[in-house]
KEFI-152868 format. One record per atom (N, C-alpha, C): y negated, z negated, x negated. Coordinates in steps of 0.05 Angstrom, whole numbers, padded with zeros to 5 digits, always signed. Last residue first. Layout:
<rs>
YZX...
</rs>
This chain:
<rs>
+00155-00460+00296+00164-00485+00284+00182-00479+00260+00140-00415+00324+00129-00418+00297+00138-00444+00283+00164-00419+00373+00171-00397+00356+00162-00401+00328+00138-00464+00394+00166-00466+00388+00175-00443+00370+00086-00442+00400+00090-00464+00382+00120-00467+00374+00096-00404+00439+00087-00395+00413+00092-00417+00392+00107-00439+00482+00128-00421+00473+00121-00410+00445+00057-00463+00487+00080-00479+00480+00102-00462+00469+00027-00419+00504+00020-00432+00479+00043-00449+00469+00050-00410+00554+00053-00389+00534+00047-00401+00506+00035-00457+00581+00063-00451+00577+00068-00430+00555-00021-00451+00579-00008-00474+00566+00021-00468+00561-00026-00405+00611-00034-00404+00583-00022-00427+00567-00009-00425+00661+00005-00402+00649-00001-00401+00619-00047-00466+00669-00019-00472+00668-00003-00450+00654-00095-00436+00671-00091-00456+00650-00062-00463+00646-00084-00406+00718-00089-00392+00692-00084-00411+00669-00082-00447+00756-00059-00430+00751-00061-00416+00724-00135-00466+00752-00112-00484+00747-00087-00468+00741-00164-00422+00769-00167-00431+00741-00144-00449+00733-00149-00420+00822-00143-00397+00804-00144-00406+00775-00170-00469+00840-00141-00464+00841-00133-00441+00822-00225-00461+00831-00211-00483+00818-00181-00478+00818-00239-00417+00862-00241-00415+00833-00225-00437+00819-00193-00400+00914-00214-00417+00904-00215-00415+00874-00176-00344+00953-00172-00359+00929-00197-00375+00922-00166-00353+01024-00180-00340+01002-00178-00357+00977-00099-00367+01048-00128-00370+01047-00140-00355+01024-00049-00338+01085-00058-00344+01058-00088-00345+01058-00047-00332+01141-00024-00344+01126-00033-00354+01099-00095-00309+01154-00086-00332+01169-00062-00346+01156-00075-00245+01131-00096-00263+01140-00085-00285+01158-00044-00215+01089-00033-00235+01108-00055-00254+01116-00079-00182+01061-00055-00170+01073-00043-00189+01094-00117-00215+01041-00126-00194+01059-00103-00181+01073-00085-00248+01009-00101-00260+01031-00110-00239+01051-00066-00212+00971-00047-00225+00989-00062-00236+01013-00115-00199+00945-00099-00178+00958-00080-00189+00978-00128-00249+00924-00146-00237+00944-00131-00215+00960-00086-00255+00888-00089-00274+00910-00107-00262+00932-00098-00215+00852-00072-00214+00867-00074-00232+00891-00147-00232+00832-00145-00206+00846-00120-00205+00863-00132-00280+00808-00154-00280+00828-00151-00254+00845-00095-00263+00771-00087-00281+00792-00107-00280+00815-00130-00232+00738-00107-00220+00751-00097-00237+00775-00167-00269+00718-00176-00246+00734-00153-00234+00750-00131-00303+00692-00149-00313+00712-00159-00291+00731-00108-00268+00655-00091-00280+00676-00108-00291+00699-00152-00256+00623-00139-00234+00639-00121-00245+00661-00163-00308+00603-00183-00294+00619-00170-00272+00636-00114-00320+00576-00125-00338+00596-00145-00324+00615-00110-00278+00539-00090-00281+00560-00100-00298+00583-00154-00290+00507-00153-00264+00521-00133-00266+00544-00137-00338+00487-00161-00337+00503-00162-00312+00520-00093-00321+00458-00089-00339+00481-00113-00340+00499-00119-00290+00419-00100-00277+00437-00095-00294+00462-00151-00329+00393-00164-00307+00406-00145-00294+00427-00109-00362+00373-00130-00373+00391-00144-00351+00407-00082-00325+00340-00069-00336+00364-00089-00348+00383-00121-00318+00301-00113-00295+00318-00098-00304+00343-00124-00367+00279-00147-00358+00293-00141-00334+00311-00072-00370+00255-00080-00389+00276-00103-00379+00292-00043-00304+00249-00055-00328+00238-00064-00346+00261+00018-00272+00267-00010-00279+00274-00018-00304+00258+00056-00242+00213+00054-00259+00237+00024-00265+00242+00059-00218+00165+00051-00201+00187+00049-00217+00213+00078-00253+00126+00051-00243+00123+00041-00227+00147+00133-00264+00146+00111-00283+00149+00083-00271+00146+00163-00208+00181+00158-00224+00156+00134-00241+00160+00192-00213+00247+00171-00203+00229+00169-00220+00204+00234-00236+00275+00230-00208+00276+00212-00197+00255+00235-00290+00271+00261-00277+00268+00257-00247+00266+00184-00307+00284+00192-00306+00255+00219-00293+00250+00141-00282+00329+00170-00288+00326+00178-00284+00297+00090-00268+00342+00094-00295+00331+00123-00302+00326+00090-00220+00366+00075-00222+00341+00077-00249+00328+00119-00232+00414+00131-00215+00393+00117-00219+00366+00083-00263+00444+00109-00274+00435+00121-00258+00413+00042-00226+00451+00037-00251+00437+00063-00263+00427+00069-00186+00482+00058-00179+00455+00053-00205+00439+00081-00213+00529+00102-00201+00513+00093-00196+00484+00028-00223+00546+00046-00245+00540+00069-00235+00523+00008-00171+00556-00004-00187+00534+00015-00210+00527+00039-00157+00600+00043-00143+00575+00032-00158+00552+00018-00195+00637+00047-00194+00631+00052-00180+00605-00037-00183+00641-00028-00208+00629+00002-00209+00622-00035-00127+00665-00043-00133+00637-00033-00160+00626-00027-00122+00718-00004-00117+00701-00010-00128+00672-00079-00128+00738-00058-00148+00745-00034-00146+00727-00104-00084+00716-00114-00110+00709-00094-00132+00716-00078-00043+00742-00072-00047+00714-00082-00074+00704-00102-00050+00793-00073-00052+00790-00066-00058+00761-00156-00039+00781-00148-00066+00790-00118-00071+00787-00154+00015+00767-00163-00005+00747-00154-00033+00755-00138+00037+00816-00120+00039+00792-00128+00019+00771-00183+00026+00847-00158+00013+00854-00139+00014+00830-00219+00062+00823-00224+00033+00821-00199+00017+00827-00195+00111+00838-00199+00104+00810-00203+00074+00807-00197+00110+00894-00172+00113+00880-00174+00104+00851-00253+00108+00905-00236+00085+00912-00209+00086+00897-00267+00160+00879-00278+00134+00870-00261+00110+00879-00238+00205+00903-00234+00196+00876-00244+00168+00869-00199+00213+00960-00226+00206+00951-00224+00194+00923-00150+00263+00956-00155+00235+00958-00184+00230+00947-00129+00315+00963-00158+00310+00965-00164+00281+00971-00079+00330+00951-00083+00318+00978-00112+00311+00983-00085+00343+00899-00085+00365+00918-00087+00355+00947-00079+00292+00877-00104+00306+00874-00106+00328+00894-00026+00280+00886-00046+00265+00901-00074+00278+00899-00004+00321+00852+00003+00319+00880-00018+00304+00896-00025+00310+00801-00032+00335+00815-00027+00334+00845+00000+00260+00791-00029+00262+00792-00038+00287+00807+00054+00277+00792+00045+00257+00811+00014+00258+00814+00055+00312+00748+00060+00322+00775+00050+00303+00796+00045+00276+00706+00026+00298+00711+00029+00308+00740+00090+00244+00710+00064+00232+00713+00043+00254+00720+00130+00284+00700+00130+00268+00725+00102+00256+00731+00117+00300+00649+00115+00320+00671+00114+00306+00698+00128+00254+00620+00100+00263+00623+00096+00284+00644+00185+00251+00630+00166+00229+00637+00138+00239+00640+00206+00299+00611+00210+00292+00639+00189+00270+00648+00195+00296+00556+00180+00315+00573+00183+00309+00603+00231+00257+00540+00203+00254+00535+00186+00271+00554+00280+00282+00555+00272+00256+00566+00242+00252+00564+00281+00329+00523+00281+00331+00552+00271+00305+00564+00237+00328+00465+00262+00324+00479+00259+00325+00509+00192+00329+00434+00199+00354+00448+00226+00352+00462+00190+00278+00414+00168+00287+00430+00173+00314+00444+00254+00244+00424+00235+00258+00408+00214+00271+00425+00294+00212+00447+00266+00211+00458+00246+00223+00438+00360+00205+00469+00342+00219+00451+00314+00221+00463+00394+00141+00478+00384+00167+00487+00364+00179+00467+00407+00091+00464+00422+00112+00451+00413+00140+00460+00375+00051+00483+00400+00056+00498+00416+00079+00486+00327+00053+00457+00348+00035+00446+00375+00038+00460+00292+00081+00486+00306+00095+00466+00329+00079+00454+00261+00051+00521+00287+00060+00530+00304+00074+00509+00211+00035+00499+00227+00016+00514+00256+00025+00519+00191+00080+00471+00190+00053+00459+00210+00034+00472+00196+00122+00507+00209+00123+00481+00212+00095+00469+00162+00102+00547+00190+00107+00553+00206+00108+00527+00114+00103+00518+00124+00078+00528+00154+00080+00534+00109+00158+00511+00112+00141+00488+00123+00114+00495+00102+00172+00565+00126+00181+00551+00130+00165+00526+00053+00147+00576+00076+00139+00591+00102+00148+00577+00020+00175+00539+00025+00146+00535+00049+00137+00551+00021+00225+00564+00031+00222+00536+00038+00193+00531-00005+00215+00613+00023+00224+00612+00036+00220+00585-00056+00197+00590-00040+00180+00608-00011+00189+00609-00077+00238+00556-00067+00213+00544-00050+00197+00564-00094+00280+00590-00074+00285+00569-00061+00259+00560-00130+00257+00622-00109+00271+00636-00087+00279+00616-00167+00238+00586-00148+00219+00597-00126+00232+00612-00194+00287+00575-00181+00271+00553-00160+00252+00564-00212+00302+00626-00193+00318+00611-00179+00303+00590-00247+00259+00640-00224+00265+00656-00203+00281+00641-00286+00263+00600-00271+00238+00604-00245+00243+00619-00305+00314+00610-00292+00308+00584-00275+00283+00586-00328+00306+00661-00307+00325+00657-00291+00319+00632-00367+00268+00649-00346+00261+00668-00322+00280+00665-00400+00297+00613-00387+00272+00605-00364+00265+00623-00417+00340+00645-00400+00345+00622-00386+00320+00612-00446+00310+00684-00424+00328+00692-00405+00333+00668-00484+00283+00654-00465+00268+00670-00441+00285+00676-00512+00328+00634-00499+00309+00616-00478+00292+00630-00533+00351+00679-00511+00365+00666-00497+00347+00646-00577+00324+00693-00553+00315+00706-00528+00329+00694-00618+00351+00671-00607+00330+00655-00581+00319+00667-00640+00388+00707-00617+00396+00691-00605+00375+00673-00705+00357+00707-00685+00376+00718-00664+00383+00697-00711+00288+00681-00719+00315+00688-00697+00333+00697-00698+00235+00673-00701+00252+00650-00710+00281+00656-00699+00210+00723-00709+00196+00700-00715+00215+00677-00677+00245+00759-00703+00233+00766-00716+00221+00741-00629+00255+00733-00649+00277+00734-00676+00266+00742-00603+00206+00740-00609+00215+00713-00630+00237+00714-00597+00208+00796-00613+00187+00783-00621+00194+00755-00563+00252+00802-00591+00253+00813-00609+00232+00800-00516+00232+00780-00529+00255+00768-00558+00257+00777-00506+00190+00816-00510+00184+00787-00524+00207+00774-00499+00217+00863-00522+00198+00861-00527+00191+00832-00453+00244+00851-00477+00259+00857-00502+00241+00854-00417+00202+00847-00423+00218+00823-00448+00234+00827-00445+00144+00881-00428+00168+00880-00435+00183+00854-00462+00082+00908-00455+00097+00884-00437+00121+00890-00518+00071+00952-00489+00073+00948-00482+00090+00923-00580+00055+00917-00564+00059+00941-00534+00061+00933-00595+00085+00856-00606+00070+00878-00589+00076+00903-00580+00084+00787-00572+00093+00814-00584+00074+00835-00589+00063+00738-00611+00079+00750-00605+00088+00778-00545+00039+00718-00566+00021+00729-00588+00037+00742-00512+00077+00695-00508+00071+00723-00530+00053+00735-00528+00074+00641-00535+00098+00657-00533+00092+00687-00502+00026+00628-00532+00028+00628-00541+00052+00644-00449+00044+00632-00459+00023+00649-00489+00023+00651-00449+00081+00590-00444+00090+00617-00454+00069+00637-00458+00048+00546-00478+00068+00553-00474+00079+00581-00410+00020+00547-00435+00005+00552-00457+00025+00560-00376+00062+00531-00372+00049+00557-00398+00034+00566-00395+00072+00479-00397+00093+00500-00395+00081+00527-00379+00024+00456-00408+00030+00457-00413+00052+00478-00323+00030+00459-00337+00009+00474-00367+00014+00477-00315+00073+00424-00308+00076+00452-00322+00055+00469-00330+00047+00377-00345+00070+00386-00340+00075+00415-00290+00007+00376-00318-00001+00377-00335+00022+00387-00244+00039+00371-00248+00023+00395-00277+00015+00398-00253+00060+00319-00249+00078+00342-00254+00063+00368-00256+00014+00287-00279+00031+00290-00277+00049+00314-00204-00009+00294-00228-00025+00299-00252-00006+00304-00167+00032+00280-00167+00020+00307-00194+00007+00313-00182+00042+00226-00182+00063+00246-00184+00052+00274-00175-00008+00200-00201+00006+00200-00203+00026+00222-00120-00018+00211-00141-00037+00220-00169-00024+00221-00095+00027+00187-00092+00021+00215-00114+00004+00225-00109+00022+00133-00117+00046+00149-00116+00040+00178-00085-00027+00121-00114-00024+00119-00124+00000+00135-00031-00016+00128-00043-00037+00145-00074-00034+00144-00018+00055+00129-00019+00029+00115-00034+00009+00134+00025+00094+00172-00001+00085+00162+00001+00059+00147+00076+00101+00191+00067+00119+00170+00039+00112+00160+00069+00086+00260+00086+00088+00237+00074+00108+00217+00039+00086+00307+00027+00074+00283+00044+00078+00258+00056+00101+00357+00046+00122+00340+00036+00112+00313+00074+00056+00385+00091+00079+00383+00082+00100+00363+00032+00019+00386+00057+00013+00372+00073+00037+00366-00004+00048+00419-00012+00040+00391+00013+00033+00375+00026+00052+00466+00018+00076+00452+00011+00069+00423+00031-00001+00482+00055+00013+00474+00049+00039+00459-00023-00008+00492-00010-00026+00473+00016-00013+00464-00035+00028+00532-00046+00033+00505-00033+00015+00484-00017+00007+00579+00000+00027+00566-00010+00033+00538-00059-00030+00594-00033-00039+00585-00017-00018+00570-00125-00026+00568-00105-00012+00585-00077-00020+00576-00178-00053+00569-00153-00063+00556-00130-00051+00572-00209-00020+00604-00213-00020+00575-00188-00030+00560-00197-00026+00656-00202+00001+00648-00206+00003+00618-00192-00082+00662-00168-00065+00665-00172-00037+00655-00246-00097+00657-00226-00107+00638-00201-00088+00638-00268-00071+00701-00278-00066+00674-00259-00075+00652-00238-00095+00742-00236-00066+00737-00246-00059+00709-00255-00146+00741-00228-00142+00733-00223-00112+00728-00308-00133+00760-00304-00147+00734-00275-00143+00724-00299-00110+00809-00310-00094+00788-00306-00107+00761-00280-00154+00837-00263-00131+00834-00273-00113+00811-00325-00190+00834-00299-00197+00822-00281-00172+00817-00374-00183+00859-00369-00169+00834-00342-00174+00821-00388-00212+00903-00379-00185+00908-00372-00170+00882-00435-00249+00868-00422-00246+00894-00414-00217+00898-00423-00243+00796-00440-00244+00820-00424-00241+00846-00397-00280+00748-00387-00260+00767-00404-00262+00792-00417-00288+00680-00419-00295+00708-00407-00273+00725-00439-00298+00616-00415-00295+00632-00419-00305+00660-00477-00271+00572-00482-00286+00597-00459-00281+00616-00471-00238+00530-00462-00266+00526-00466-00283+00551-00493-00190+00544-00465-00190+00535-00454-00218+00532-00546-00200+00552-00529-00199+00576-00500-00199+00568-00565-00195+00499-00566-00221+00513-00547-00222+00537-00558-00140+00490-00544-00160+00473-00542-00187+00487-00593-00118+00528-00564-00112+00529-00548-00133+00514-00642-00139+00511-00632-00146+00538-00602-00141+00540-00645-00115+00460-00644-00144+00463-00633-00153+00490-00650-00062+00472-00626-00070+00459-00623-00101+00461-00677-00054+00539-00680-00057+00510-00653-00066+00498-00670-00005+00589-00664-00033+00580-00665-00034+00550-00688+00046+00595-00692+00028+00617-00686-00001+00610-00685+00094+00566-00701+00072+00556-00707+00051+00578-00661+00144+00572-00672+00130+00596-00691+00107+00588-00641+00159+00524-00666+00173+00533-00678+00158+00557-00595+00128+00520-00616+00124+00501-00643+00136+00512-00562+00147+00562-00570+00119+00562-00595+00115+00543-00556+00202+00546-00567+00195+00572-00578+00166+00572-00531+00197+00496-00557+00210+00498-00571+00203+00524-00484+00173+00511-00502+00158+00493-00530+00170+00494-00461+00214+00542-00469+00188+00554-00488+00172+00537-00457+00259+00506-00469+00261+00532-00479+00234+00543-00431+00238+00461-00458+00249+00458-00472+00250+00485-00381+00225+00485-00399+00204+00474-00427+00213+00471-00361+00276+00497-00366+00257+00519-00386+00235+00509-00355+00297+00446-00373+00310+00465-00381+00291+00487-00318+00259+00425-00344+00263+00413-00364+00276+00432-00274+00268+00459-00288+00242+00460-00315+00244+00447-00260+00319+00442-00268+00315+00469-00284+00289+00472-00244+00308+00389-00266+00327+00394-00278+00322+00422-00201+00274+00397-00224+00264+00382-00249+00282+00387-00166+00309+00422-00178+00288+00438-00202+00275+00424-00151+00341+00379-00164+00353+00402-00179+00332+00419-00127+00302+00347-00151+00316+00337-00166+00329+00360-00083+00285+00378-00104+00266+00372-00130+00280+00362-00053+00333+00381-00064+00321+00405-00087+00302+00399-00040+00341+00327-00056+00361+00341-00069+00349+00366-00008+00295+00318-00032+00300+00302-00051+00320+00316+00035+00302+00354+00016+00279+00357-00010+00284+00342+00057+00356+00387+00050+00347+00360+00028+00326+00362+00074+00385+00435+00088+00362+00425+00082+00353+00397+00063+00428+00468+00068+00434+00440+00078+00410+00424+00054+00403+00517+00079+00417+00513+00084+00423+00484+00002+00382+00519+00024+00364+00516+00050+00379+00508-00029+00429+00525-00034+00411+00502-00009+00393+00497-00008+00448+00573-00006+00464+00549-00010+00447+00524-00024+00407+00609+00005+00412+00604+00009+00428+00578-00080+00412+00607-00067+00387+00598-00037+00392+00591-00085+00463+00631-00095+00458+00603-00082+00433+00591-00063+00452+00682-00050+00472+00664-00059+00467+00635-00101+00415+00702-00073+00407+00699-00059+00426+00679-00146+00447+00705-00146+00424+00687-00118+00415+00682-00127+00484+00744-00136+00493+00718-00135+00471+00698-00119+00451+00789-00096+00464+00777-00103+00474+00748-00173+00437+00798-00153+00416+00793-00129+00428+00779-00196+00487+00809-00205+00471+00785-00185+00450+00778-00169+00499+00856-00166+00516+00833-00175+00501+00807-00187+00457+00889-00159+00460+00883-00154+00477+00859-00242+00467+00892-00233+00442+00879-00203+00445+00872-00270+00530+00879-00251+00515+00895-00242+00490+00879-00338+00529+00852-00310+00539+00854-00293+00521+00870-00388+00515+00842-00381+00517+00870-00353+00528+00874-00410+00469+00791-00396+00493+00799-00390+00491+00829-00430+00420+00776-00443+00444+00764-00430+00470+00773-00402+00381+00802-00431+00377+00799-00445+00402+00788-00350+00396+00796-00363+00400+00822-00393+00398+00820-00337+00376+00745-00342+00405+00749-00356+00411+00775-00332+00321+00758-00352+00330+00739-00358+00360+00742-00289+00324+00794-00315+00314+00803-00338+00322+00784-00249+00338+00759-00258+00357+00779-00285+00349+00789-00244+00290+00731-00251+00314+00717-00262+00336+00736-00228+00257+00774-00253+00252+00760-00262+00276+00745-00178+00278+00786-00199+00279+00807-00227+00274+00794-00151+00267+00738-00155+00294+00747-00177+00297+00768-00155+00210+00737-00164+00226+00715-00170+00255+00724-00132+00193+00786-00160+00189+00781-00172+00206+00759-00079+00208+00774-00093+00219+00797-00123+00217+00794-00071+00175+00729-00071+00205+00726-00084+00218+00750-00070+00122+00745-00092+00131+00729-00094+00162+00730-00021+00123+00771-00045+00116+00786-00070+00125+00771+00012+00135+00728+00010+00154+00750-00015+00149+00767+00004+00089+00697-00004+00115+00686-00007+00136+00709+00027+00051+00731-00001+00049+00725-00012+00076+00714+00080+00069+00731+00065+00069+00756+00035+00067+00751+00092+00060+00677+00091+00088+00687+00076+00089+00714+00090+00004+00676+00070+00020+00660+00069+00048+00671+00133-00006+00711+00106-00017+00717+00085-00001+00702+00175+00019+00684+00168+00028+00711+00140+00018+00719+00176-00011+00636+00171+00018+00636+00162+00028+00663+00188-00063+00655+00162-00057+00641+00156-00028+00642+00239-00053+00677+00217-00062+00694+00190-00057+00682+00267-00037+00631+00263-00018+00653+00240-00026+00672+00263-00086+00603+00252-00061+00592+00248-00040+00613+00290-00121+00638+00262-00126+00631+00249-00100+00620+00341-00098+00640+00325-00099+00664+00295-00104+00658+00355-00105+00586+00354-00078+00597+00337-00078+00623+00356-00161+00583+00337-00145+00567+00333-00117+00578+00398-00172+00617+00372-00182+00623+00350-00166+00609+00442-00148+00591+00433-00137+00617+00404-00147+00624+00424-00152+00520+00442-00153+00543+00429-00141+00569+00366-00188+00492+00389-00170+00492+00405-00171+00518+00306-00197+00479+00320-00201+00504+00344-00182+00506+00289-00184+00428+00284-00211+00438+00301-00218+00463+00305-00131+00424+00316-00151+00405+00313-00179+00416+00274-00108+00464+00303-00106+00466+00317-00127+00448+00223-00118+00444+00231-00130+00469+00261-00131+00472+00227-00083+00400+00224-00111+00395+00232-00127+00420+00229-00034+00426+00253-00043+00411+00252-00072+00404+00177-00034+00447+00200-00034+00464+00225-00043+00451+00144-00032+00401+00144-00056+00418+00169-00057+00436+00182-00002+00347+00162-00002+00368+00165-00026+00385+00196-00021+00280+00205-00018+00308+00181-00017+00326+00181-00036+00231+00192-00008+00233+00201-00003+00261+00157-00084+00223+00186-00084+00230+00198-00056+00229+00104-00075+00209+00119-00096+00196+00149-00093+00199+00086-00033+00241+00084-00030+00212+00101-00051+00198+00096-00056+00292+00111-00033+00284+00110-00029+00253+00059-00098+00292+00087-00103+00297+00104-00081+00286+00011-00072+00286+00021-00088+00263+00050-00095+00267+00002-00051+00336+00008-00032+00314+00020-00048+00290-00007-00099+00364+00014-00081+00373+00022-00061+00350-00052-00119+00337-00027-00134+00337-00003-00116+00344-00090-00080+00349-00083-00085+00321-00056-00100+00320-00093-00086+00405-00083-00061+00394-00075-00064+00364-00115-00139+00408-00088-00133+00419-00077-00107+00407-00165-00135+00383-00146-00156+00375-00118-00148+00384-00190-00092+00411-00186-00090+00382-00164-00110+00373-00191-00113+00463-00175-00089+00457-00170-00086+00428-00225-00157+00457-00197-00161+00464-00180-00137+00458-00274-00130+00446-00262-00149+00427-00232-00153+00432-00278-00102+00495-00278-00088+00470-00265-00105+00448-00279-00142+00534-00257-00123+00534-00255-00108+00507-00328-00168+00524-00303-00183+00521-00279-00163+00517-00361-00125+00539-00363-00136+00512-00337-00152+00505-00347-00119+00593-00342-00097+00574-00342-00108+00546-00365-00168+00613-00336-00160+00616-00329-00138+00598-00419-00167+00603-00403-00186+00588-00373-00178+00590-00440-00135+00642-00436-00123+00616-00420-00141+00598-00453-00152+00692-00424-00150+00685-00419-00138+00658-00509-00149+00696-00495-00175+00700-00466-00175+00692-00543-00107+00692-00529-00114+00668-00512-00139+00671-00533-00084+00757-00549-00079+00733-00533-00088+00708-00498-00083+00799-00506-00109+00789-00523-00107+00763-00491-00030+00817-00489-00052+00836-00501-00078+00825-00496+00003+00773-00511+00009+00797-00512-00015+00816-00460-00020+00737-00489-00019+00730-00506-00014+00755-00413-00012+00765-00421-00040+00758-00450-00041+00751-00412+00043+00766-00415+00029+00792-00423+00000+00787-00404+00053+00712-00429+00063+00725-00433+00048+00751-00353+00029+00705-00377+00019+00690-00403+00028+00703-00321+00058+00742-00324+00029+00744-00348+00018+00729-00329+00113+00726-00334+00103+00754-00339+00073+00755-00317+00113+00671-00342+00124+00681-00349+00112+00708-00265+00091+00673-00287+00077+00659-00314+00086+00669-00240+00131+00703-00239+00103+00712-00261+00087+00699-00245+00177+00674-00262+00174+00698-00262+00146+00709-00237+00143+00610-00232+00164+00629-00251+00162+00653-00229+00113+00559-00254+00123+00570-00247+00148+00587-00176+00102+00544-00190+00082+00561-00217+00092+00571-00160+00148+00515-00143+00137+00537-00159+00119+00555-00198+00156+00476-00194+00177+00497-00178+00167+00520-00188+00110+00446-00214+00113+00461-00211+00134+00483-00138+00125+00427-00140+00101+00443-00166+00102+00459-00149+00170+00397-00132+00174+00421-00134+00149+00439-00173+00154+00353-00191+00160+00375-00175+00166+00400-00139+00148+00311-00139+00127+00331-00158+00132+00354-00152+00194+00282-00125+00191+00292-00125+00171+00315-00205+00184+00267-00199+00207+00284-00172+00204+00297-00195+00139+00234-00212+00136+00258-00207+00159+00277-00164+00163+00194-00152+00142+00211-00168+00138+00236-00201+00198+00171-00177+00209+00183-00164+00189+00202-00237+00160+00150-00246+00178+00172-00222+00190+00186-00203+00137+00111-00214+00121+00133-00223+00138+00156-00193+00180+00078-00171+00168+00092-00180+00151+00116-00246+00189+00060-00231+00210+00074-00208+00198+00090-00260+00141+00035-00275+00150+00059-00259+00170+00075-00202+00100+00018-00222+00121+00013-00236+00129+00039-00190+00034+00009-00187+00056+00029-00210+00076+00025-00151-00003-00037-00176+00006-00026-00171+00030-00008-00099-00014-00047-00116-00037-00044-00143-00029-00032-00044+00019-00014-00067+00020-00031-00085-00004-00025+00024+00000-00017+00000+00000+00000-00025+00000-00018
</rs>
């Protein structure tokens, strides 16, 4: 392992890991962040700031597991939980992640189409099929390096669009943005958006994606690439939220483009259109790809073949792509579908984080230098506590609305107590693993 990291290798690593940014900055991020800005100005920017830090911590841990053991997260789960129980856990995790990817994919395609609709009068169905065909062609050639380089280019275009829009508006100073990042509060009616911002940034399937593609890098390359790529993606997400603060009235993509044009002049809404389209296209590639990588990680241990051009690998991403196209052609309303997908993944997230924390602390699986340090465990457990609090709160609200009269609305105290109990149990399990 080299002691120093050259500029060229560092840049190459950032470009490689830009696939993580491409995965979490999709139409879901554009919709959720812009709607959060439109509804609550900068009050929920703390959720993005937390999510950026948490994503770096968790993605680094997931990739470190593979670099240390030579095994992807799924194989680690198989080692920790052998036999029929382990097989059920792996299949359950895969199906949960695949469901989340499918939910994302419909939103990805619809979001990309929504960007084109802002500048074109062509048929929505034709545009949807066109975007799907482009994504299929990119995925079919089955080369990770080619896919990551293409997505790095798309993310760059998207970043220029949204960063330029936020900067030119000059509606909020850098000091205001920084201060709001540390003011943690959930305004009335903002709970769903708060968990959406967390769920759209700390995407569960990205943890398997990071583990699945990290082989072959040094620890220094991986850490530099992941940290900088995610930080750039987080800054873009914050720029989207700031852009959304200009919207007056109900949030729609048209309203977002009109608000930008009021502020910056005619045709400036094109920045929103191009940014939304780029976000949708990049994520329309990464969601099916990540689902297939997750399948490879979790199910390859059964002796099946999961190379990137294998039948199993292609069946998974084709299924996710087909599901997204099916619901897209049904003309599902994009904004509610996208926000619902974020909330679903926000509920799944604590489960995946718990598996990751246990794996990165298991002395039977990893050499001592690659195990989490004390401060890393404190950060990871804090992340689990916050994501479980948001997840339990959202799940409880969903149950209360489904069974009114049987289940009351969640109280902050009760939700906090459940979150603390779950975190305490996980911390005790970590302690036993490290004894």
